[in-house]
C-alpha positions as CSV (number, residue, x, y, z in Angstrom):
1,M,0.0,0.0,0.0
2,S,1.2,3.5,-0.7
3,A,3.1,5.1,2.1
4,I,1.1,8.3,1.7
5,L,-2.3,6.6,1.9
6,S,-4.1,6.6,5.3
7,T,-7.4,4.9,6.0
8,D,-8.5,8.1,7.8
9,D,-8.3,10.1,4.6
10,L,-10.8,7.9,2.7
11,N,-14.3,9.3,2.1
12,D,-15.3,7.2,-1.0
13,F,-17.3,4.0,-1.2
14,I,-16.4,1.4,-3.7
15,S,-19.0,-1.4,-4.2
16,P,-17.9,-4.9,-5.3
17,G,-17.2,-5.3,-8.9
18,V,-19.1,-7.7,-11.2
19,A,-16.1,-10.1,-11.1
20,C,-15.8,-10.2,-7.3
21,I,-15.1,-13.7,-6.1
22,K,-17.8,-13.3,-3.5
23,P,-20.8,-12.0,-5.4
24,V,-24.0,-10.7,-3.7
25,E,-26.5,-13.5,-3.7
26,A,-29.9,-12.0,-2.8
27,L,-33.1,-13.4,-4.2
28,P,-36.2,-11.1,-4.5
29,A,-38.4,-11.3,-1.5
30,A,-42.0,-12.4,-2.0
31,A,-44.2,-9.5,-2.9
32,P,-46.8,-8.6,-0.1
33,P,-50.5,-9.0,-1.0
34,T,-51.8,-6.2,-3.1
35,D,-54.5,-4.0,-1.7
36,V,-57.3,-4.4,-4.2
37,S,-58.8,-1.1,-3.0
38,L,-56.0,0.8,-4.7
39,E,-57.2,2.4,-7.9
40,H,-53.7,3.0,-9.3
41,E,-50.5,1.1,-9.1
42,V,-47.0,2.6,-9.9
43,I,-44.9,0.4,-12.1
44,L,-41.1,0.7,-12.2
45,D,-39.5,-0.9,-15.2
46,G,-42.2,-3.4,-15.4
47,T,-42.1,-4.3,-11.6
48,P,-44.8,-3.4,-9.2
49,A,-43.7,-0.7,-6.7
50,A,-44.2,-2.9,-3.7
51,A,-42.2,-5.8,-5.2
52,A,-39.5,-3.4,-6.3
53,A,-39.2,-2.0,-2.8
54,A,-39.0,-5.4,-1.3
55,T,-36.3,-6.4,-3.8
56,A,-34.3,-3.3,-3.0
57,K,-34.6,-4.0,0.7
58,S,-33.4,-7.6,0.3
59,N,-30.3,-6.5,-1.6
60,A,-28.3,-5.9,1.6
61,P,-24.8,-4.5,1.3
62,A,-22.2,-7.1,0.4
63,E,-20.2,-8.6,3.2
64,I,-16.7,-9.2,2.0
65,S,-13.9,-10.1,4.4
66,L,-10.3,-9.1,4.0
67,T,-9.5,-12.8,3.3
68,D,-11.9,-12.6,0.3
69,C,-10.1,-9.5,-0.9
70,L,-6.7,-11.2,-0.9
71,A,-8.1,-13.8,-3.4
72,C,-8.8,-11.2,-6.0
73,S,-6.5,-8.8,-7.9
74,G,-9.3,-6.7,-9.3
75,C,-9.7,-4.3,-6.4
76,V,-8.1,-0.9,-6.4
77,T,-5.9,0.3,-3.6
78,S,-8.6,2.4,-1.8
79,A,-11.0,-0.6,-1.8
80,E,-8.3,-2.6,-0.1
81,A,-7.8,0.3,2.3
82,V,-11.5,0.2,3.3
83,L,-11.2,-3.5,4.2
84,V,-7.9,-2.9,5.9
85,S,-9.6,-0.4,8.2
86,L,-11.6,-3.3,9.6
87,Q,-8.5,-3.9,11.6
88,S,-8.1,-0.7,13.6
89,H,-7.8,0.8,17.1
90,S,-11.6,0.9,17.2
91,E,-11.8,-2.9,16.8
92,V,-9.2,-3.3,19.7
93,L,-11.3,-1.1,22.0
94,S,-14.6,-2.8,20.9
95,L,-13.3,-6.3,21.7
96,L,-11.8,-5.2,25.0
97,D,-15.2,-3.9,26.0
98,S,-17.2,-6.8,24.7
99,A,-15.1,-9.8,25.7
100,P,-14.2,-10.5,29.4
101,G,-10.5,-11.3,29.9
102,L,-9.4,-14.8,30.8
103,Q,-7.3,-15.0,34.0
104,I,-4.2,-17.2,34.2
105,R,-3.3,-18.8,37.5
106,Q,-0.5,-21.1,38.6
107,D,-0.8,-23.4,41.6
108,E,2.2,-22.8,43.8
109,A,2.3,-26.4,45.1
110,S,1.9,-28.4,41.8
111,G,3.1,-25.7,39.4
112,K,0.1,-26.5,37.2
113,W,-1.6,-23.7,35.2
114,S,-5.3,-23.0,35.1
115,V,-7.6,-20.6,33.2
116,E,-10.4,-18.8,34.9
117,G,-13.4,-17.4,33.1
118,L,-13.9,-20.1,30.4
119,E,-17.5,-20.5,31.3
120,D,-18.2,-17.3,29.4
121,P,-18.0,-18.2,25.7
122,D,-17.1,-14.7,24.7
123,S,-14.1,-14.4,27.1
124,K,-10.6,-14.0,25.6
125,L,-6.9,-14.2,26.5
126,F,-5.3,-11.0,25.2
127,V,-1.7,-11.0,23.9
128,A,0.2,-8.3,22.1
129,S,3.4,-8.1,20.2
130,V,5.3,-5.0,19.2
131,S,7.8,-4.4,16.4
132,P,11.0,-2.4,17.0
133,Q,10.2,-0.1,14.0
134,A,7.0,1.0,15.7
135,R,8.7,1.6,19.0
136,A,11.4,3.7,17.2
137,N,8.8,5.8,15.5
138,L,6.9,6.5,18.7
139,A,10.2,7.3,20.4
140,A,10.9,10.0,17.7
141,A,7.4,11.3,18.2
142,C,8.2,11.8,21.9
143,G,10.7,14.5,20.7
144,G,13.8,12.4,20.4
145,R,14.4,12.5,24.1
146,I,14.1,8.7,24.5
147,G,15.2,5.5,22.8
148,E,13.3,2.6,21.3
149,Q,13.4,0.6,24.5
150,A,11.8,3.4,26.6
151,A,9.0,3.7,24.0
152,G,8.5,0.0,24.3
153,D,8.0,0.3,28.0
154,M,5.4,3.0,27.4
155,I,3.5,0.7,25.0
156,S,3.7,-2.1,27.6
157,H,2.3,0.2,30.3
158,L,-0.5,1.2,27.8
159,F,-1.4,-2.4,27.1
160,S,-0.9,-4.2,30.4
161,S,-0.5,-1.9,33.5
162,R,-3.2,-0.5,35.7
163,D,-2.5,3.0,34.4
164,G,-3.2,2.0,30.8
165,L,-6.1,0.4,29.1
166,R,-7.0,-1.5,32.3
167,A,-8.0,1.8,33.9
168,G,-11.1,2.1,31.6
169,G,-13.5,0.1,29.6
170,K,-16.4,-2.1,30.6
171,H,-14.3,-5.1,31.9
172,G,-11.1,-3.3,32.8
173,N,-9.3,-5.5,30.3
174,G,-5.6,-5.4,29.3
175,F,-3.1,-7.6,27.7
176,T,-1.6,-10.4,29.7
177,W,1.6,-10.4,27.8
178,V,3.3,-7.8,25.5
179,A,6.1,-9.5,23.5
180,D,8.9,-8.1,21.4
181,T,9.0,-9.3,17.9
182,N,12.8,-9.1,18.0
183,A,12.6,-12.6,19.5
184,T,11.0,-14.1,16.5
185,R,13.1,-11.8,14.2
186,E,16.2,-13.6,15.5
187,A,14.7,-16.9,14.7
188,C,13.7,-15.7,11.2
189,L,17.3,-14.4,10.7
190,V,18.8,-17.8,11.5
191,L,16.2,-19.7,9.5
192,G,16.6,-17.4,6.5
193,A,20.5,-17.7,6.5
194,E,20.2,-21.5,6.7
195,E,17.7,-21.5,3.9
196,A,20.0,-19.3,1.7
197,L,22.7,-22.0,2.2
198,G,20.3,-24.9,1.7
199,E,20.6,-26.1,5.3
200,A,17.0,-25.7,6.6
201,L,13.3,-26.0,5.7
202,G,13.4,-29.5,4.3
203,G,10.7,-31.3,2.4
204,D,9.2,-30.3,-0.9
205,N,8.5,-26.7,0.3
206,K,11.8,-25.2,-0.8
207,A,12.6,-21.9,-2.5
208,S,14.6,-21.7,-5.7
209,K,17.8,-19.6,-6.1
210,P,18.0,-16.7,-5.9
211,I,15.9,-16.6,-2.7
212,L,13.9,-13.5,-2.3
213,S,13.0,-12.3,1.2
214,S,9.3,-12.5,2.0
215,S,8.8,-10.5,5.2
216,C,7.3,-7.5,3.4
217,P,3.6,-8.3,2.7
218,G,3.3,-5.5,0.2
219,W,5.9,-7.1,-1.9
220,V,4.4,-10.6,-1.5
221,C,0.9,-9.4,-2.6
222,Y,2.5,-7.6,-5.6
223,A,4.3,-10.8,-6.6
224,E,1.3,-13.0,-6.2
225,K,-1.0,-10.7,-8.2
226,T,1.3,-9.6,-11.0
227,H,4.5,-11.6,-11.2
228,P,3.7,-15.3,-10.4
229,H,7.0,-16.4,-12.0
230,V,8.9,-15.1,-8.9
231,L,6.8,-17.1,-6.4
232,P,9.2,-20.2,-6.5
233,H,11.9,-17.8,-5.4
234,L,10.1,-16.4,-2.3
235,S,11.6,-17.5,1.0
236,R,9.5,-20.0,2.8
237,V,10.4,-18.6,6.3
238,K,7.5,-16.8,7.9
239,S,7.9,-13.1,8.8
240,P,8.5,-12.2,12.5
241,Q,4.9,-11.1,12.9
242,A,3.5,-14.4,11.5
243,L,6.0,-16.5,13.4
244,M,5.1,-14.7,16.7
245,G,1.4,-15.4,16.0
246,T,2.0,-19.1,15.4
247,L,4.2,-19.4,18.5
248,I,1.7,-17.7,20.7
249,K,-1.4,-19.5,19.5
250,T,0.1,-23.0,19.4
251,T,2.0,-22.8,22.7
252,L,-0.8,-21.3,24.8
253,S,-3.5,-23.5,23.3
254,R,-1.5,-26.6,24.0
255,V,-0.1,-25.7,27.5
256,L,-3.3,-24.1,28.8
257,G,-5.7,-26.6,27.1
258,I,-7.8,-23.9,25.4
259,T,-8.9,-23.6,21.8
260,P,-7.0,-21.0,19.6
261,D,-10.1,-18.9,19.1
262,R,-10.0,-18.0,22.9
263,I,-6.6,-16.4,22.3
264,W,-6.7,-12.9,20.8
265,H,-3.4,-11.7,19.4
266,L,-2.7,-8.0,18.5
267,A,0.4,-6.9,16.6
268,V,1.7,-3.4,16.4
269,M,3.5,-2.8,13.1
270,P,4.9,0.0,11.0
271,C,2.9,-0.9,7.9
272,F,-0.7,-1.1,6.8
273,D,0.1,-4.1,4.6
274,K,0.8,-6.2,7.7
275,K,-3.0,-6.2,8.1
276,L,-3.2,-8.0,4.8
277,E,-0.6,-10.5,5.9
278,A,-2.6,-11.3,9.1
279,S,-5.6,-12.2,6.9
280,R,-3.8,-14.8,4.8
281,E,-5.3,-18.2,4.9
282,E,-1.8,-19.6,5.0
283,L,-1.4,-18.2,8.5
284,T,-4.3,-19.9,10.4
285,D,-4.7,-22.9,12.6
286,S,-6.0,-24.8,9.6
287,V,-2.4,-25.2,8.6
288,W,-0.7,-26.1,11.8
289,G,-3.7,-27.6,13.6
290,G,-5.5,-29.2,10.6
291,D,-4.5,-31.0,7.5
292,G,-1.7,-28.6,6.7
293,N,-3.6,-26.8,3.9
294,P,-4.5,-23.1,3.9
295,G,-8.1,-22.5,5.0
296,R,-10.4,-20.1,6.8
297,G,-9.5,-21.1,10.3
298,V,-8.5,-19.1,13.4
299,R,-5.9,-16.4,12.5
300,D,-2.5,-16.5,14.1
301,V,-2.7,-12.7,14.3
302,D,-6.2,-11.5,14.9
303,C,-5.6,-7.7,14.5
304,V,-2.8,-5.4,13.4
305,I,-2.6,-1.7,14.3
306,T,0.2,0.7,13.3
307,S,2.3,3.2,15.2
308,K,-0.1,6.0,14.3
309,E,-3.1,4.0,15.6
310,I,-1.4,3.6,18.9
311,L,-1.9,7.3,19.4
312,M,-5.5,7.0,18.3
313,L,-6.0,4.2,20.8
314,T,-4.8,6.3,23.7
315,E,-6.8,9.3,22.6
316,S,-10.0,7.3,22.3
317,R,-9.5,6.2,25.9
318,G,-8.7,9.6,27.2
319,L,-5.0,8.7,27.9
320,D,-1.9,10.7,27.2
321,F,0.6,8.3,25.6
322,F,3.5,10.7,26.1
323,A,2.8,10.8,29.9
324,L,3.1,7.0,30.3
325,P,6.0,5.7,32.4
326,Q,9.3,5.0,30.5
327,T,10.3,2.1,32.9
328,P,9.4,-1.6,32.7
329,V,6.1,-2.7,34.1
330,P,6.6,-3.8,37.7
331,Q,6.9,-7.5,38.4
332,A,3.8,-7.5,40.6
333,Q,1.7,-6.6,37.5
334,R,3.2,-9.3,35.3
335,T,2.1,-12.8,34.6
336,P,4.8,-15.4,33.9
337,F,4.5,-17.2,30.5
338,P,3.2,-20.8,31.2
339,D,6.2,-22.5,29.6
340,P,9.7,-21.7,31.0
341,G,11.5,-22.3,27.8
342,I,9.3,-20.0,25.7
343,Q,9.4,-17.5,28.6
344,Q,13.1,-17.3,28.3
345,F,12.9,-16.9,24.6
346,L,10.2,-14.2,24.5
347,F,11.2,-12.4,27.7
348,P,15.0,-12.8,28.2
349,P,16.7,-11.3,31.3
350,H,18.6,-8.9,29.1
351,R,17.0,-6.9,26.3
352,R,17.9,-7.5,22.7
353,R,19.6,-4.8,20.8
354,Q,19.3,-4.1,17.1
355,A,22.0,-5.0,14.6
356,E,24.5,-2.4,13.5
357,P,23.3,0.3,11.0
358,A,24.8,-1.6,8.1
359,A,22.0,-4.2,8.5
360,G,19.4,-1.6,7.7
361,T,16.1,-0.9,9.5
362,S,14.0,-3.8,8.0
363,G,15.2,-6.6,10.3
364,G,18.6,-7.3,8.8
365,N,17.8,-10.5,6.9
366,L,20.4,-9.9,4.2
367,Y,23.1,-8.7,6.5
368,Y,22.7,-11.6,8.8
369,A,23.0,-14.1,5.9
370,L,26.2,-12.4,4.9
371,Q,27.5,-12.6,8.5
372,Y,26.5,-16.2,8.7
373,V,28.3,-17.1,5.5
374,S,31.4,-15.1,6.6
375,A,31.4,-16.9,10.0
376,K,31.6,-20.2,8.2
377,N,34.5,-19.1,6.1
378,P,37.2,-17.7,8.4
379,G,39.3,-15.0,6.8
380,S,36.5,-13.9,4.4
381,K,35.2,-10.4,4.2
382,I,32.1,-8.6,3.1
383,E,32.3,-6.3,0.1
384,T,29.7,-3.7,-0.9
385,V,28.9,-2.1,-4.2
386,R,26.2,0.5,-4.5
387,G,23.7,0.2,-7.4
388,R,22.0,2.8,-9.5
389,N,20.5,4.4,-6.4
390,A,20.7,4.2,-2.6
391,D,18.0,1.5,-2.4
392,V,19.9,-0.9,-4.6
393,V,23.1,-2.4,-3.1
394,E,25.1,-5.5,-4.1
395,Y,27.1,-7.5,-1.6
396,S,29.7,-10.3,-1.8
397,V,31.4,-12.5,0.7
398,V,34.9,-12.9,-0.6
399,S,37.4,-15.5,0.6
400,A,40.9,-14.7,1.9
401,A,42.1,-15.7,-1.6
402,G,39.9,-13.1,-3.2
403,Q,37.3,-15.6,-4.6
404,P,33.6,-14.7,-4.3
405,I,31.8,-17.2,-2.0
406,F,28.3,-15.7,-1.7
407,K,26.6,-13.0,-3.7
408,A,23.5,-11.0,-2.5
409,A,21.7,-7.8,-3.1
410,R,19.1,-5.4,-1.6
411,Y,16.2,-4.0,-3.6
412,Y,13.9,-1.4,-1.9
413,G,11.0,0.4,-3.5
414,F,8.7,-0.7,-6.3
415,R,10.6,1.0,-9.0
416,N,13.7,-1.1,-8.1
417,I,11.5,-4.2,-7.6
418,Q,10.1,-4.0,-11.1
419,N,13.7,-4.1,-12.5
420,L,14.4,-7.1,-10.3
421,V,11.4,-9.1,-11.4
422,R,12.1,-8.4,-15.1
423,R,15.5,-10.0,-14.6
424,L,13.9,-13.0,-13.1
425,K,11.4,-13.5,-15.9
426,P,12.0,-16.8,-17.7
427,A,12.2,-17.0,-21.5
428,R,9.1,-18.4,-23.4
429,P,9.6,-21.4,-25.7
430,S,9.5,-20.5,-29.4
431,R,6.5,-21.6,-31.4
432,M,8.7,-22.3,-34.4
433,P,10.3,-25.7,-34.6
434,G,13.9,-25.3,-33.5
435,G,13.5,-21.7,-32.7
436,K,15.2,-19.9,-29.9
437,P,13.4,-19.1,-26.7
438,V,11.7,-15.7,-26.7
439,G,12.0,-13.0,-24.1
440,G,13.6,-13.4,-20.7
441,S,16.4,-11.4,-19.3
442,R,19.6,-11.3,-21.1
443,K,21.5,-10.7,-17.9
444,Q,20.7,-13.4,-15.4
445,L,20.9,-12.8,-11.7
446,E,23.9,-14.3,-9.9
447,Y,22.7,-13.6,-6.4
448,A,22.0,-16.4,-3.9
449,Y,19.8,-14.1,-1.8
450,V,17.9,-10.8,-2.3
451,E,16.3,-8.7,0.4
452,V,13.2,-7.0,-1.1
453,M,11.1,-4.3,0.6
454,A,8.3,-2.3,-0.9
455,C,9.1,1.0,1.0
456,P,12.1,3.0,0.0
457,G,14.3,3.3,3.1
458,G,13.0,0.2,4.6
459,C,10.4,-0.6,7.4
460,T,11.0,2.5,9.5
461,N,9.4,4.4,6.6
462,G,6.3,2.2,6.6
463,G,2.9,3.7,5.6
464,G,1.5,3.3,9.1
465,Q,4.2,5.3,10.8
466,V,3.8,8.7,12.3
467,K,5.1,11.3,9.8
468,I,6.6,14.7,10.2
469,D,3.4,16.4,9.0
470,D,1.1,14.6,11.4
471,P,-0.6,17.0,13.9
472,V,1.0,15.4,17.0
473,V,4.5,15.9,15.6
474,V,3.8,19.4,14.3
475,E,2.5,20.4,17.7
476,R,5.3,18.9,19.7
477,K,8.0,20.2,17.4
478,G,6.4,23.6,17.1
479,I,6.5,23.5,13.3
480,V,5.0,26.6,11.7
481,S,5.3,26.0,7.9
482,K,4.3,22.9,6.0
483,P,7.1,20.3,6.2
484,G,8.7,19.4,2.8
485,P,10.6,16.4,1.5
486,Q,13.8,17.4,3.3
487,E,12.0,17.7,6.7
488,Q,10.5,14.2,6.1
489,K,14.0,12.9,5.3
490,D,15.4,14.5,8.6
491,W,12.4,13.0,10.5
492,L,13.2,9.5,9.1
493,A,16.8,9.9,10.2
494,E,15.5,10.6,13.8
495,V,13.4,7.4,13.6
496,D,16.4,5.4,12.4
497,E,18.6,6.9,15.2
498,A,16.0,5.7,17.7
499,Y,15.9,2.3,16.1
500,F,19.6,1.8,16.7
501,S,19.6,3.4,20.2
502,A,19.0,0.2,22.1
503,E,21.8,-1.0,24.4
504,D,22.3,-4.2,26.3
505,S,20.5,-3.8,29.6
506,S,18.4,-5.7,32.1
507,C,14.7,-5.9,31.5
508,G,14.1,-4.8,35.1
509,E,12.5,-6.8,37.8
510,D,11.4,-9.6,35.5
511,S,14.8,-11.1,35.1
512,V,14.7,-14.9,35.1
513,S,18.4,-15.3,36.0
514,G,21.0,-12.9,37.2
515,A,23.8,-14.2,35.0
516,K,24.2,-13.0,31.5
517,E,24.3,-15.8,28.9
518,T,27.5,-16.5,27.1
519,T,27.8,-18.5,23.9
520,E,30.7,-19.3,21.6
521,D,28.7,-19.6,18.3
522,L,27.4,-16.1,18.2
523,V,26.8,-14.6,14.8
524,G,25.7,-11.0,14.8
525,G,24.9,-11.3,18.5
526,I,22.6,-14.3,17.9
527,S,23.2,-17.9,18.8
528,P,22.0,-20.2,16.0
529,S,22.3,-23.2,18.3
530,K,20.1,-21.6,20.9
531,I,17.5,-20.8,18.2
532,R,17.5,-24.4,17.0
533,D,17.1,-25.7,20.6
534,T,14.2,-23.3,21.1
535,L,12.5,-24.4,17.9
536,A,12.9,-28.0,18.9
537,H,11.4,-27.3,22.3
538,W,8.5,-25.5,20.7
539,A,7.9,-28.6,18.4
540,S,8.0,-30.9,21.4
541,I,5.3,-28.8,23.2
542,T,3.0,-28.7,20.3
543,G,3.6,-32.1,18.8
544,I,4.0,-30.4,15.4
545,D,7.0,-30.6,13.1
546,A,9.2,-27.5,13.4
547,N,9.4,-26.9,9.6
548,R,5.6,-26.9,9.5
549,L,5.5,-24.3,12.3
550,V,8.1,-21.9,10.8
551,S,7.4,-22.1,7.0
552,T,4.6,-20.8,4.8
553,T,3.4,-21.0,1.2
554,Y,2.3,-18.7,-1.6
555,R,-0.2,-18.9,-4.5
556,E,-0.8,-17.2,-7.7
557,V,-3.8,-14.8,-7.7
558,I,-5.7,-14.9,-11.0
559,S,-8.1,-12.1,-11.7
560,D,-11.3,-12.5,-13.8
561,V,-11.9,-8.7,-13.9
562,G,-12.5,-7.6,-17.4
563,K,-12.3,-11.1,-18.8
564,D,-15.0,-13.0,-20.8
565,K,-15.9,-16.1,-18.8
566,S,-18.1,-17.6,-21.5
567,T,-17.3,-21.2,-22.6
568,D,-16.8,-22.1,-26.2
569,T,-20.3,-23.7,-26.3
570,E,-21.9,-20.6,-24.9
571,K,-20.1,-18.5,-27.5
572,V,-21.4,-20.7,-30.4
573,V,-24.9,-20.5,-29.1
574,Q,-24.7,-16.7,-28.8
575,L,-23.3,-16.5,-32.3
576,A,-26.0,-18.7,-33.7
577,S,-28.7,-16.7,-32.1
578,K,-27.3,-13.5,-33.5
579,I,-27.4,-14.8,-37.1
580,G,-30.8,-16.4,-36.7
581,G,-29.7,-20.0,-36.5
582,G,-31.0,-22.5,-34.1
583,W,-30.5,-26.0,-32.7
């Protein structure tokens, strides 16, 4: 979705097109008895007025879900935005006020966990996860006085402490856990690097070289709708948001003995397109809890809101986000995660820090893969060559002898993405006997891995982020004139600075152990062996194969918009009727 498009700016209504995959099916209602005493009856297009009114009433507005929208490429951007708005801060508040919160208790003697409130079928267990890009954006909105971690503490207070959402609403609900997606990001980095080297994600669900990153939903939707030839190249590793959703739903449902639909997972992301990702049928319990095929099951991520919508959320509840505490939520107000291994993974005693600036602000998939390859080849070094613009960069891992070992690239922004997909387009066989293949790129890609992001500049520049011209920033910065492109560029630099501001520190009173972990196999500050052990532990809890938990699939989206669906037989009949023929 365009970075300049906001759901709040829409004032148009777009009805479903004639080729919508979920058409309106409404039969005319039976006409009421006609009053014979009437001397005159108004006829509209050959239909009695009463019958016409009944027919119009029966044609209720079409109910099309976001999942339906993803199966059709005929919608325009604003129509998708209308459906995206169904996941909003208003939905969060509505659910908190309508569904009583489940309470988690642990018996001190036996250590067993129990869930209170299951007798109410509407009750939910609320869990949230927050991306570092969203935290960095809100940190910049605070005036640049704080870092990304402090902004994360403010969000945690909003979601889970007594001074936040729990202070209002019908049930005084809040979120039992607020997780950092950096946890699943680390797992995705290790899995992505192993996939690039052919070391992970076994079975038939393998990506072809060059492997293209798939954590950007705008890029994935674009590929599925317009360039299906690149789908075999998309990484099969789930995004951090999707992996967090699967981890939360599978673990809690198994450990607590509740169904996935009783767990409500909210994700805070920098991008509106993450709402589209949350609605994918590939990311539901029908995959990990059913036959393994995509379907309309329970979503792993129930709702996604953006950084901008966090401010809307606080305003709707009469709270001042900028007045929230910038310290961790006290231990007395925290609930331990019911599995110690997953607790240690999601809520470690020491906070995670972002990678170095060379990794970029989109998670660092590419840079970690380069570090991973370099670590396996002692004496090697990483070389960088800038492309035609700042959003195209080529990388090589070169051995000590000067031989290239691993080639990769970064392509950000749709203009650069279009050049990428053209170079991946295969040649078509010639229709002439012995003829040469037609089309295809003359210059084939030699990369093993390509990091692709729809937004120029990366995820900190996502469409759902607070911008320099938003009223809250204008007011807090005292901006008089309308900000221009340079001011927006400076603002993005502030967000990036906040993104890399995190330092190693204790999480506060929730530390599980006093000693800091030390490992010998660290790559970019992450231990691949620890990630593998965590994934194996997760698989043992759920009884589901780890590859099935961490991987996803893609499908070509074929649109019927503007196409003639008539069969050959129907066309012959139509032609015969036009020329006076018959059967």
